N, C-alpha and C positions, 0 to 999 in steps of 0.2 A: 418249466412248470414245477418240477420237483424242488428247485432252488427257491422258487417263489413261496411254495408251501412251507419249506423250512424257515425262510425269513419271517413269514407270518406267525409260525409257531414260536419262534424265538422272541418275537415282539410280544406276543401274548404272555409268555412266561415272564418276560421282563416287567411288563405292566402289572401283572398279578403280584409279583414280589415287591414292586414299587408301591402298589396300592396298600399292601399289608404293612410295609414299613411306614408309609405316610399316616395311616390310621393309627398305628401304635405311637408314632411320634407325636402326632397332634393331640392324642389323649394325654401324653405326659405334658404337652405344652399348656393345655387347659388346666390340668391339675396344678402345674407350677404357677400359672397366673392366679388361680383361685386361692391358693395358700399363701402366696407372697405379695400379690398385688403388683408385681413388676412385669411390665409388658415389653419394654424396649429390648432387653437381652433376649427375650423369648422370640421376638419377631426376627432379630438377627440370626439366631440359631435356626429358626424355622426356614429361613431362606436357603440354608445349606442342603438339607435332605430333599426338599421340594425341587430345587433347581438342579442339583447334582443328579438326583435320581431321574428326573425328567430328561436331562441331557444325555445320560447313559442309555436310556431307552431310545432316544432319538438316534444315537450313534448306531445301535443295534439294528434299527429299522432301515437305515440307509443302505443303498447298494454299496458294494465293496469299493467301487471307484470313487465314491463320494465320502468315504469314511475319514479321509484326511481332514476334510472340513469339519466333520462331526467331532473328531477328537480334539480339534482346536477349540471348538465350543465348550466341550467338557473341561478342557484345560483352563480356559479363561474364567469359566464359572467357578470351578473349584479353587483355582489360585486366588481369585479376587475374594472369594468367600473366606478362605483361610487367613489372608492378610487383613481383611476387614475384621474378622474375629480377634486377631492379635491386637489391632489398634483399639477397637471399640471395648474390648474387655480389659484393656490396659494391663496386658499380661507381661509387659516388659520387653526385654531384648531377645528376639528370636534368631539373631545372627549366631554364628558359631562362637563368637566371643561371649555371648549371653549364656551359652551352654557351659563354657569353662568357668565363668563367674558363678553359675548356678551350682556347679559340682563343688566349688570351694565354699559356697554359702550354705546350701541345704539340699537334701535329696528329695524335696517335695515340691520344687518349683515347677510351674507349668512348662517352662522351656525344656526341663529334662523329661517330662512326660511326652512332649511333642517329639523330641529327638528319639526318645526310646521306642515310640510307636512307629514313626515314619521313617526313621534312619537306621535303627538298630534291629528291632525284633520283626517289624513288618517285612523288611527285605529278606529275612530268612525264609519267608513263604513266597513273596511276590517280587523279589529282586528290586530293581531300580524303577519300579512303577511310579514312584513319586516324581521322578524326573520326566517321565513322559505324559503324566496325566494330572499332576497337582501342583507343580512348582510355580511359585509366583514370579520367578524370573523367566522361566521358559515360556510362560504364557505371553510374554512380551517379545522374546526373541523369535518365537515361532511365527509371529506376524510379519517378520521381515521376509524380503523376497528370495532369500537364498535357501531354498527348501532342503537341499542336500549339498553339503560343502563339496566344491569341485576339486578340493585337494586336502590332504591331511599333511600338516607341516612335517611332522614326524611322530610316530607313536611314542618315542622317548620323551616328547615335550610334556607328556602328562606329569612328569616329575614336578612341574611348576605348581600343580595343585597341592602336592605334599609340602613344598616350600611355603606356600600360602598358609596351609594348615599350621605348620610349625611356627611361622611368624605370628599368626593370631594367638596361638598358645603362649609364645614367649611374651607377647605384648600384655596379655592378661596376667601372667605370673609376675612380670615386672611391675605392673601397676599394683598388684595385690601385696607382694612381699617387700618391694622396695619403696613404694610411695604410700602404702596403706590405703589405697583406693578400694572401696567396697561397694560402689553403687552402680556397677555395670549390668546387673541382671534385672532388677525390678525398679518400679517407680518412674518418675518423670525422666530421670537420667537414662534409665534403660530404654524408655520409649524413644528418646532422642537418638540414642546410639542405633537403635533398630531403624529408625527413619533414615538417618544419614547413610547407614550401610545399604539400605534398600535402594536409595537413590544412586549411590556410587556404583553398586554392582550393575544396576540397569544401564547407567551411562557407559561403564567399561564394556559390558556385554554387547551393547548395541554397537559401540565403536569397533570392537573386535570383529563383529559379524560383518560390518561394512567393509573393514580393511581386508579381511580374509575371505570374503564372499561365503560365509558360513554361519548360519543361524546359531549353531551350537558351539562356536569357537570358545566361548567362556566356559562351557561345561567341560570341553575336552582339555583345556589348558590351565584354567585359573580356579575353578570352583573348589573351595576347600571342603564343602559338604560331600563332594564326590569321594573323599578319602574314606570315611566310615561306610558310605554306601557301597563302594567297590569292594571293600574288605569283607563286608557281611554278605553281599549278594553273590559271592562265590558259592555259597552253600544254599542258595535259593532253591526251593522245591519246584517253582514254576519257571520254565524256560521254553524257548522256542525249539520245535523239533520238525524235521523235514522228512519227506518221502524220497529216499535215495534214488529210486529209478526214475521218478518224475523230474527230479533235479538234474540228473545226468543228461537227460534229453533236452534240457533248456539251453538255448544258445543266447538268450537275451541278457541274463544276469541283471535283470531289472531290480532285483532285491538289493543288490550292492549299490546301484545307482540312486535308489530312493532312501537308503539308510542314513539318517542324520548323523550317525556316529561312525560312519565309514567302515562298518563291519563286513568282512568277506564271509557272508552266510553260507554260500554253497560249500566252502571249504570244510565246515563242520558236517554238513548233511552228507557229503560224499564220503566222509570218514565215519559215517554212522554214529555221529555224536550229536547231542543237543548243542544249541549255541552257547558256548561256554565263555564268551567274552563278557567281562564285567562292565563293559561300556554299554551294553544293551539296556535300553530304557523301556522296553516292552511297548513302544509306540505303535507297533503292529503295521507300520507302513509297508514292510516287506511282505507280510502275510496278505494284506489287502490288495497288493499290486501284482503278486505272483500269478502269471498267466495260467499255470497249471494247477493252482490250489494245492501246492505241495507242502505248504507250511501250516503248522497248527501250534497251539499251546499245549504243553503236556506237563504233568506232575511227575516228579521222579527225584532221585538223589544222585548227584554226581558233583564233583568239586570243580568249580570254574576257575578262571584265571588264565585260560589258554587264549591269549589275544591275538586274533588274526585281522589286522586292520589294513586297509588300503592306504598307501602313502600317496598315490596318484590315481585318481579314477580314469576310466577310458576317455580318450580325447573327445568322443561323441558327447559326453556329459559335461565337459569342461565349459564353464561359463553359464551352466543351467541356472535359471532363476524362476 
């Protein structure tokens, strides 16, 4: 009964916040339309706050055991909204190469703003929440049947992401300084680059997920955007924290079994630490499935980078789908 009342109160607060945000936003929408006469961009932007806010409230209202489904709804809506904005507004190349071209071209390009908010300054507060709740690649990968990878090839395989990042940077620098190519950030060429990269990363990510039975294989081994995200999220104020006594009594270790990034969460809790792994995407799968309600989100300051990852999950979860 107490939990039911708490859920109801949480939902009411979420809906009040959402209602205030919606009224404020639609006021700006009407003013924008009145003064400019443009309605298409307004409608596109309006889709975001309405649908994202509604889906987050829906997630909060769900029972904990159903929140995996709720987060995927938020991820699909947010990811499709952001990629839709990128194409409809013709903002150019939002791939990591677009950022490099943008830094060489101008400090005022939309791609720099996007990376600054979502991948540099945002993670200082909320870690890799982009990966768990907004990524337009993850929204596809998480629809695949391998909800938690049944094995991690090796924690050291993450160096491939840094190699990918370095190759992308080398490609841009070579095109810029050797061939005098300047069109990789904006315009029609930037849009084409973004579309081809989007398609290619989706194909590679889905292929890796099927080959390794792991939805997040691309995120663990190849995603170049993880490089700045991991670097900055070490200093994130928001991290997972656990109750040591409750965790010590748990024999199921279900939090490890459901973690899409193979993080050994109890290791941190039993050492009286917050979860300091920079692989954590704040997807909250562990928190929502913990049988003792031992995990929560907490603000604080500690330096992350202490990676405790499962190379092989318990045999009982092997082949889980």
